[in-house]
C-alpha positions in Angstrom: -5.6 -1.5 -20.5 -6.0 2.2 -19.8 -2.9 3.9 -18.3 -3.5 6.4 -15.6 -0.5 8.2 -13.9 1.9 5.6 -15.2 -0.1 2.6 -14.0 -2.1 0.1 -16.2 -5.5 -0.3 -14.6 -7.5 -3.5 -15.5 -9.8 -2.8 -18.4 -12.3 -5.6 -17.6 -13.2 -4.4 -14.1 -15.6 -1.7 -12.9 -14.0 1.8 -12.7 -14.4 2.0 -8.9 -12.4 -1.3 -8.5 -9.8 -0.4 -11.2 -8.9 2.9 -9.6 -7.9 1.0 -6.4 -4.9 -0.4 -8.3 -3.3 3.1 -8.0 -1.2 3.5 -4.8 -3.0 5.8 -2.5 -6.5 5.2 -3.9 -8.7 3.0 -1.8 -12.3 2.1 -2.3 -13.8 5.2 -0.7 -11.6 7.6 -2.5 -12.3 5.8 -5.8 -16.0 6.3 -5.2 -15.4 10.0 -4.3 -13.4 10.5 -7.5 -16.0 8.8 -9.7 -18.8 11.0 -8.2 -16.7 14.1 -8.4 -16.0 13.7 -12.1 -19.5 12.4 -12.9 -18.3 9.1 -14.1 -20.5 6.0 -13.9 -19.0 3.7 -11.2 -20.2 0.6 -13.0 -18.5 1.5 -16.3 -15.7 -0.8 -17.3 -12.4 0.9 -17.2 -11.7 -0.2 -20.8 -14.7 1.7 -22.0 -13.3 5.1 -20.9 -12.6 7.5 -23.7 -9.2 9.2 -24.0 -10.7 12.5 -22.9 -12.1 10.9 -19.7 -8.8 9.2 -18.9 -6.9 12.5 -19.2 -9.5 14.4 -17.0 -9.3 11.5 -14.5 -5.5 11.7 -14.4 -5.4 15.5 -14.1 -8.0 15.3 -11.3 -6.1 12.7 -9.3 -2.7 14.6 -9.7 -4.2 17.9 -8.7 -6.4 16.9 -5.8 -4.7 13.8 -4.3 -1.2 12.6 -3.4 -0.8 9.3 -5.2 1.8 6.9 -6.6 5.4 8.2 -6.7 4.8 11.3 -4.6 3.0 9.4 -1.9 5.7 6.6 -1.9 8.4 9.3 -1.5 6.4 11.0 1.4 6.0 7.7 3.2 9.7 6.8 2.7 10.9 10.2 3.9 8.7 10.0 7.0 10.2 6.6 7.9 13.7 7.9 7.3 13.0 10.9 9.6 12.0 8.5 12.3 15.1 6.5 11.8 17.3 9.6 11.8 16.0 10.9 15.1 16.4 7.4 16.6 12.9 7.4 18.2 11.4 4.1 19.3 9.4 3.8 16.0 12.5 4.5 14.0 14.4 1.8 15.8 11.6 -0.7 15.2 11.7 0.2 11.4 15.5 -0.2 11.4 15.3 -3.7 13.1 12.4 -4.8 10.9 10.1 -5.5 13.8 6.5 -4.5 14.3 6.2 -0.8 14.8 2.7 -0.3 16.4 3.0 -2.3 19.6 2.1 -5.8 18.4 3.5 -8.8 20.2 6.6 -10.5 18.9 6.9 -13.6 21.1 4.5 -15.3 18.7 3.3 -14.1 15.4 4.9 -11.1 13.7 6.1 -13.4 10.9 5.4 -10.9 8.2 7.9 -8.4 9.6 10.4 -10.8 11.0 10.5 -13.2 8.0 10.6 -17.0 8.2 11.6 -18.7 11.4 15.2 -19.0 12.3 15.5 -22.1 14.4 17.8 -21.7 17.4 19.3 -24.8 19.0 17.7 -25.0 22.4 17.7 -27.4 25.4 17.4 -31.1 24.8 14.1 -32.6 25.9 13.8 -34.7 29.1 13.1 -37.8 27.0 16.3 -37.3 25.0 18.4 -37.2 28.2 17.3 -40.6 29.5 
């Protein structure tokens, strides 16, 4: 498995797909990088030479914010929102959806598994 910027990318997949395993590199950016460096998109990542891997890593670090730096940027942006106590920061702090989604139903990804609350007894149970 080739190692690019501290991440093992799958050797048996096409280069354009393998690059998406890097945080901050999606499909369109992977295609952009391949075309910019003149690498064949269909080439398997395992077939890259050491020289191509180093030029790829240097190009990514020089021109794009990826992996650790991007993770730090995102975390610091969220911490800034929390610190200034804006609405979005409060939503992050409470672990609720941030971008206006409904929470009465759905939102299970952010809220976690259901916490059942004891409610009223049904009419049938009262008879």
